[in-house]
N, C-alpha and C positions, 0 to 999 in steps of 0.2 A: 761724391757719387759712391765711393767705397763705404762711407758711413751709412748712407741710405740703403745700400745693398745689404750691409750687416744687419741693420734693423729690420729689413724686409724678411731676411732669413729667420731672425729671431721670432718675428710675429707669426711666420708660417709654422714654426715649431710649436709655439704656444697654442695655436689653433688646432693643430693635430692632436696635441695632448688633451685639450678640452673635449675634442670629438671622441677620443677613446674613453674618457671618464663618463660621458653621457651614454655612450653605447653600452657600458657596463651596467647601467641602471635597468636596461631591458624594458623600456616604457613603450606602451602602445599608443595608438593615435589619439586616445582619449586622455592621455597623461597619467594613466594608472599604472602601478607597478606590475611587472610580469608575474610576481608572486601574489596572486589574488588573495585577499582576506575573505574568510568565510563568515557571513553575517550570523550564522547559527552556531559558530564554534563555542560561544559562551554558554549555550544551553544544551548542546548535543554531546552525547558521550561516545560518538562514533569516530573511529579513526578513518581518515580519508587517504586513499592511495590511488595513484594514477596507473592506468594500464590500458593496453590495446583492447582488452575484453570488456571495458567499461563504456557504456553508451552515454550515461548521464548520471546526475545525482539528484536526489529528491530532497526538497526543502519545503516543508509544510508548516513549520512552527509559527511563522508570521500569521498564517491563516488561523491557526489555533488560538493564538493570543487575541486576535480580533473577535473570534467566536466566543471566547471566555468572557470578554467584555459584554457581549450580547446576552449570554446565558452562562451562569456559573456552573451549570451541570455539564458543560462541555468537557469531554475527556480526550478528544482526539479529532482527527480529520481524515476522511477517506477519499481517495481519488482513484478511479479506474480508467485508464486510457481506453479510448474507443467507445466510451459511454458518457452519459450525462451525470454519472455519479461523481460528485466533487463537492463535498459538503461536510459540515460538522457532525460529529458523533457524540451523542449525549448519554448520560447514565443516571438512573434514579434508584431509589431503594427497593423497587420492585420492577417487574417487567410489564406492568399494566399502565404505569403513569404516562408514558410517551406514546402509547398506542395510537392515540388520535390527537396528539398535541404536536405543534411544530416547534421550531427553535425559539420562538417568542412565547411559548406556552399558550398559544391560541389554538382553538379547535381546527383540525385539518384532517380530512378523511384519510390522507396519505401519511399523516404523522410525520416522523423524522427518522433518521438513522439512530438507533440506540443500542448500546452495549448491554449484554446480559448483566443483571445486577450483581451476579456472583463473580464476574470477571475482574481481576485486579489489573489496574492500568497505571498505577503510580510508580515512580521510581525508575522510569526508563526501561530499557530492555530487561534488566535484571529483576525488575519488579513485576513483570507480566505473568499472568496465569499461563499454564501450559496451553490452554485453549481460550483464545480471545474470541468471543461470540458477538456478532453484530446482526441485528434484525432490521428489516425494512419491508414495507408493504409492496405488493405488486398490484397491477390493475385488474387482477382476476380474469385476465384474458391470455396470460402467458405471452404478452405482446413485447417483443424485444425492443420496441421503440416507445414503450409506455414509461410512466413516471417511476421514480425511486428505484427499488430493486427489481422492477420489471426488466431493467437493463441487464440483469444477471442472465436472462435467457439467451443473451448473445453468446454466452459460453457453451451453449448446446451446439454451436456450430464449430466444427473442428478447425477451420481456417481462422476464425476469430481467436480461438484459444491460442493457436500457434503465433499469431501476430500480437497478442496481448496477454502474455503469460505472467505478467507482473502486476501486482496490486500494491498501491501505496497507502498504507495506514500508519499514521504517526501519532505520538502522544506529545504533551508539552515538553517532555524531557528528551525525546529521541525521534529523529526522522528514520523511518523504516520502510523496507521493501520486502514484499512477500511473493513467493513463487507458487503458482497454482499446481496442485498435485492430484486433485480429484474434483469432478463435477458430477453430481448424482441427484436422482429423485429418491425420496424415501418416505415411508410411513413414520409418524412420530414415535412409534414404539421403539425405533432405533434411537437410543439415548446419546445422540452426538453432541448435545448441548451441556456437557459437563465441563465447567471451567477449570477445575482442579482435580482431574482423575488420578487414581493411582497408576503406577507404571503398567500394571496388568490391564486396567480399564482403558488406559490410553492406547495400548497396543491393539486392543480389540476395536477401538474407534478407528484407528488408522487402517487396520486390515479390512474392516467392513466398508469403510469409505472407498478404498481402492477397488474392492470387489464389486461395489455398486456403480462405480464411476462409468460414465458413458464413453470415456476414453482411457486408454492406457498411456500414461504420461511418464516420461523418464525423469521425474523429480524424486530423488531419494528422500525419504523422511523416516525418522526414528523417534523413539520416546525421549531422546535427548533434545529434540527440536521443540520450538514453540510454534503453534499453528494459529491461523486466522480462519474462522468459520463464518461465512455469510449465508444467511438463511432467509427464504421468502416463501410465500404461498404459491401453489400451482393448482390449476383447475383442470387442465387438459390431460394430465398424466393418468388420473383416475377420477373421471367426472362423477362417478357414483359415490365417491367418498373423499371429495376434494378438500374438505375441512381438515382432514388428517394427513395430508401429503405436503411435502415441501421440496423445493429445489435448493440444493446446497452447493456452494463453491468453497473448497478448502485450499489453503495455501500455507506454506511454511516460511518462517522468518529467515531472511538472508543475513549474513554476518555484518554487513554495513549498509549504508543508505545508497550505495551505488547500484545503478540499474545495469545489469549485464547486457552487453551488445548482442550476445547470442541468445536465441530463444530456447524453446524446448522441443524435443522430439515427441510426437504424440500420434496415436492412431486410434481409430474407432475400436471400442471394446466389443467383440462379436457376441459376448455373453454376459452382459452386466447382470448382477444378481438383482432380482426384482423383490419388492416387498409390498 
């Protein structure tokens, strides 16, 4: 009996030791390690940090890889929460090629999302132009529920802007998050589609964009930042000259692919500059 009691105590001690070992692995119910591996680490140049002010992280590189297999002209992927914008971005040697062609290079009245031919998109964050410009068609009704960049008209609603201040546009090398700082209507005489402006030209673009913005948004932006410019046609702003007017949404690049948990403070601009 004493021997059996001795072995029972020994077995209990060994069981407790094993329990402590497995507890140290911090495994979840699916058997994966508590230190999750990032499937995009091998191709992304972003440092990831955890914090209470982070709501999520954006990973679009897998979608980009699939889109490149479909069309080698793919340079990125754009996703805008709260809209149907969630698709590849293509780029050609000029800004006419993809006007009426879709991702399969077949005729489509709505075309596809395409980057300005002058925008540099290779080499990750460090390789971006100061101003990455993406074009897309609207339905020529300024319909917020229409196809393609018709969805940008949702940003003319203050509450939508507050709820969806972050735009996700990534390239094959980097997952990226952009924070909206201006939403405005403009005549095309405002040359906001300069991919690589000088510092002086860039400052003028930023100043004019903010002055024209339908909202005053507390997103600071300087010539040290990279910006994303989304541009589409508008017909209701100036029906008599609608061919020459655009709706534009501008956003600045954030330091990592982390989506902040906090939104932005914004209010209606009582006197946006008209053009």
